[in-house]
C-alpha positions as CSV (number, residue, x, y, z in Angstrom):
1,M,0.0,0.0,0.0
2,K,1.2,3.5,-0.8
3,L,0.0,7.0,-1.2
4,P,-1.7,8.5,-3.1
5,I,-4.6,6.0,-3.1
6,P,-5.6,5.3,-6.7
7,D,-9.4,5.3,-6.1
8,R,-12.1,4.3,-3.6
9,E,-12.3,0.7,-5.1
10,T,-8.6,0.1,-4.5
11,A,-9.0,1.6,-1.0
12,G,-11.7,-0.9,-0.3
13,R,-9.6,-3.9,-1.4
14,W,-6.6,-2.6,0.7
15,L,-8.8,-2.1,3.7
16,A,-10.3,-5.6,3.4
17,E,-6.8,-7.1,3.5
18,C,-6.0,-5.0,6.6
19,L,-9.2,-6.0,8.3
20,Q,-8.5,-9.7,7.6
21,Q,-5.0,-9.4,9.1
22,Q,-5.8,-7.2,12.1
23,T,-9.3,-8.3,13.2
24,T,-11.5,-11.3,13.9
25,L,-15.0,-10.7,12.6
26,R,-17.2,-13.7,13.2
27,N,-20.5,-12.4,12.0
28,P,-19.7,-9.2,10.1
29,L,-22.2,-6.6,8.7
30,I,-20.6,-3.8,6.6
31,L,-22.2,-0.4,6.9
32,A,-21.2,2.3,4.5
33,L,-21.5,6.0,5.1
34,P,-22.8,7.4,1.8
35,R,-21.9,8.5,-0.6
36,G,-18.1,8.2,-0.7
37,G,-18.0,5.2,1.7
38,V,-20.2,3.0,-0.5
39,P,-17.6,2.0,-3.2
40,V,-15.1,1.3,-0.4
41,A,-17.5,-0.8,1.7
42,F,-18.7,-2.7,-1.4
43,E,-15.2,-4.2,-1.8
44,I,-15.0,-5.1,1.9
45,A,-18.4,-6.8,1.8
46,N,-17.3,-8.7,-1.3
47,A,-14.1,-9.9,0.4
48,Y,-16.0,-11.1,3.5
49,K,-19.1,-12.3,1.5
50,A,-20.9,-10.2,4.1
51,P,-24.1,-8.1,3.9
52,L,-23.8,-4.5,2.9
53,D,-26.1,-1.7,4.1
54,L,-26.0,2.0,4.8
55,M,-25.5,4.2,7.8
56,L,-27.0,7.5,6.8
57,V,-25.2,10.5,8.4
58,R,-25.2,14.2,7.5
59,K,-22.5,16.7,8.6
60,L,-23.8,19.9,10.3
61,G,-21.6,22.6,8.7
62,A,-20.9,25.7,10.6
63,P,-22.7,28.9,9.5
64,H,-20.6,30.8,6.9
65,F,-18.0,27.9,7.0
66,P,-20.0,24.9,5.6
67,E,-16.9,22.7,5.2
68,L,-16.2,23.0,9.0
69,A,-18.2,20.4,10.9
70,M,-19.9,21.6,14.0
71,G,-21.5,18.2,14.4
72,A,-23.5,15.6,12.6
73,I,-26.9,13.8,12.6
74,A,-27.7,10.1,11.8
75,S,-30.7,7.9,11.2
76,G,-32.6,7.3,14.5
77,N,-32.6,10.9,15.6
78,I,-28.9,10.8,16.6
79,K,-27.1,14.1,16.9
80,V,-23.5,14.8,17.8
81,L,-22.3,18.4,18.4
82,N,-18.7,19.6,18.5
83,Q,-18.9,22.1,21.4
84,S,-15.4,23.5,20.8
85,V,-16.3,24.6,17.3
86,I,-19.7,26.0,18.5
87,R,-18.0,28.0,21.2
88,A,-15.1,29.2,19.0
89,Y,-17.5,30.5,16.3
90,H,-20.2,31.7,18.6
91,I,-22.9,29.6,17.0
92,D,-26.3,29.9,18.7
93,D,-29.1,27.4,19.2
94,K,-31.2,29.0,16.5
95,E,-28.5,28.7,13.9
96,I,-27.9,25.0,14.8
97,A,-31.6,24.2,14.6
98,A,-31.9,25.8,11.1
99,I,-29.0,23.8,9.7
100,E,-30.1,20.6,11.4
101,A,-33.6,20.9,9.9
102,K,-32.1,21.3,6.4
103,E,-29.7,18.4,6.8
104,R,-32.4,16.2,8.3
105,H,-34.6,16.8,5.2
106,E,-31.7,15.6,3.1
107,L,-31.1,12.6,5.3
108,E,-34.7,11.5,4.9
109,R,-34.5,12.1,1.1
110,R,-31.5,9.9,0.8
111,E,-33.1,7.2,3.0
112,K,-36.0,7.0,0.5
113,A,-33.8,7.3,-2.6
114,Y,-31.3,4.7,-1.6
115,R,-33.3,2.2,0.4
116,G,-36.9,2.6,-0.8
117,Q,-39.0,0.3,1.3
118,R,-36.2,-2.1,2.1
119,P,-36.1,-2.9,5.9
120,H,-33.0,-2.1,7.9
121,L,-30.8,-5.0,8.8
122,I,-30.7,-6.0,12.5
123,L,-27.4,-5.0,14.1
124,Q,-27.9,-6.8,17.4
125,N,-25.1,-9.2,18.2
126,R,-23.3,-8.5,14.8
127,D,-19.7,-7.4,14.3
128,I,-20.4,-4.0,12.7
129,V,-17.8,-2.5,10.3
130,L,-18.4,1.2,9.7
131,V,-16.8,2.3,6.5
132,D,-16.0,5.7,4.9
133,D,-13.5,6.9,2.3
134,G,-11.7,8.8,5.0
135,L,-12.1,10.8,8.2
136,A,-11.5,14.5,8.6
137,T,-12.8,15.8,12.0
138,G,-14.5,12.5,12.8
139,S,-17.8,14.2,13.7
140,T,-19.8,12.3,11.0
141,M,-18.3,9.0,12.1
142,L,-19.1,9.7,15.8
143,A,-22.8,10.2,14.9
144,A,-22.7,6.8,13.0
145,I,-21.0,5.1,16.0
146,D,-23.7,6.4,18.4
147,A,-26.5,5.2,16.1
148,V,-24.9,1.7,15.9
149,H,-24.3,1.4,19.7
150,L,-28.1,2.0,20.3
151,Q,-28.7,-1.3,18.6
152,S,-26.5,-3.5,20.8
153,P,-23.9,-4.9,18.3
154,A,-21.4,-7.5,19.4
155,S,-18.5,-5.2,18.3
156,V,-17.9,-2.0,16.3
157,T,-15.0,-1.5,14.0
158,V,-14.3,1.6,12.0
159,A,-12.4,1.1,8.7
160,V,-11.2,4.1,6.7
161,P,-8.2,4.4,4.3
162,V,-6.9,7.7,5.6
163,A,-7.4,10.1,8.5
164,P,-5.3,12.4,10.7
165,P,-4.0,10.8,13.9
166,Q,-6.1,13.1,16.2
167,S,-9.3,12.0,14.4
168,V,-8.3,8.3,14.7
169,E,-7.6,8.8,18.4
170,L,-11.0,10.4,18.9
171,V,-12.8,7.6,17.2
172,E,-10.7,4.9,18.9
173,S,-12.1,5.9,22.3
174,K,-15.7,5.0,21.1
175,V,-15.2,1.7,19.3
176,D,-13.6,-1.7,19.7
177,Q,-11.0,-1.0,17.0
178,V,-10.1,1.4,14.2
179,V,-8.3,0.1,11.0
180,C,-6.7,3.1,9.2
181,P,-3.5,2.3,7.2
182,F,-2.7,6.0,6.4
183,Q,-2.5,8.5,9.2
184,P,-0.7,11.6,7.8
185,Y,0.0,14.5,10.1
186,D,-0.1,17.0,7.3
187,F,-3.8,16.4,6.6
188,S,-6.0,19.1,5.1
189,S,-8.7,17.1,3.2
190,I,-9.5,13.5,2.3
191,G,-9.3,14.1,-1.4
192,Q,-5.7,15.2,-1.3
193,W,-4.7,11.6,-0.6
194,Y,-6.5,10.1,-3.6
195,L,-5.5,10.2,-7.3
196,Q,-9.1,9.9,-8.3
197,F,-11.7,11.4,-6.0
198,D,-14.7,12.2,-8.1
199,Q,-18.0,12.8,-6.3
200,V,-20.1,9.6,-6.0
201,S,-23.6,10.1,-7.5
202,D,-26.9,8.9,-6.0
203,A,-27.2,6.6,-9.1
204,E,-23.8,4.9,-8.3
205,V,-24.8,4.4,-4.7
206,K,-28.1,2.8,-5.7
207,Q,-26.4,0.6,-8.4
208,Q,-23.8,-0.8,-6.0
209,L,-26.4,-1.4,-3.3
210,Q,-28.7,-3.2,-5.6
211,E,-25.8,-5.4,-6.8
212,A,-24.8,-6.2,-3.2
213,W,-28.4,-6.9,-2.2
214,R,-28.9,-9.2,-5.2
215,E,-25.9,-11.3,-4.1
């Protein structure tokens, strides 16, 4: 494995190898964070011959700085707020509520678009692997972790190709293990560590999910 990562599919195959070397997953269920996490998770699910499903999460971008995460929401009315960002940028409750309402609308839209009427898989007593194409602040993944823990899994593993060490450390405190082969200190964005990092479309997400669900 070496940087830069060629694409998300290659990242998924690399991560599957790392997971098989570093973990013991007896009854795995692979959960992708859409959209970028889906091609990565698809390869891991193939390697394990395990079910693939979604963990829908939306970042709450700070007012005037939408790329800066002040928190995140996930399916099941889960909300995680980054109080240090909220204090530093003097963000009030009214601003948070307005952004949360907008992102929750998009979360519900994606739920219907991707899943349709398909029932959610039962997470209880399963070894859950949460997958994304990388971590930046970790806020989005923390919301996903909280949503998973509510459903009493046997274990929770986070698998991402690349993340800054401080985000890995933050997430490690909340799960059984984190598998992240690349942890650069000079991290500014996930995309800088990929050769190809095009936006994943809704159509691509649906196509890969349908393929996984058929299998």
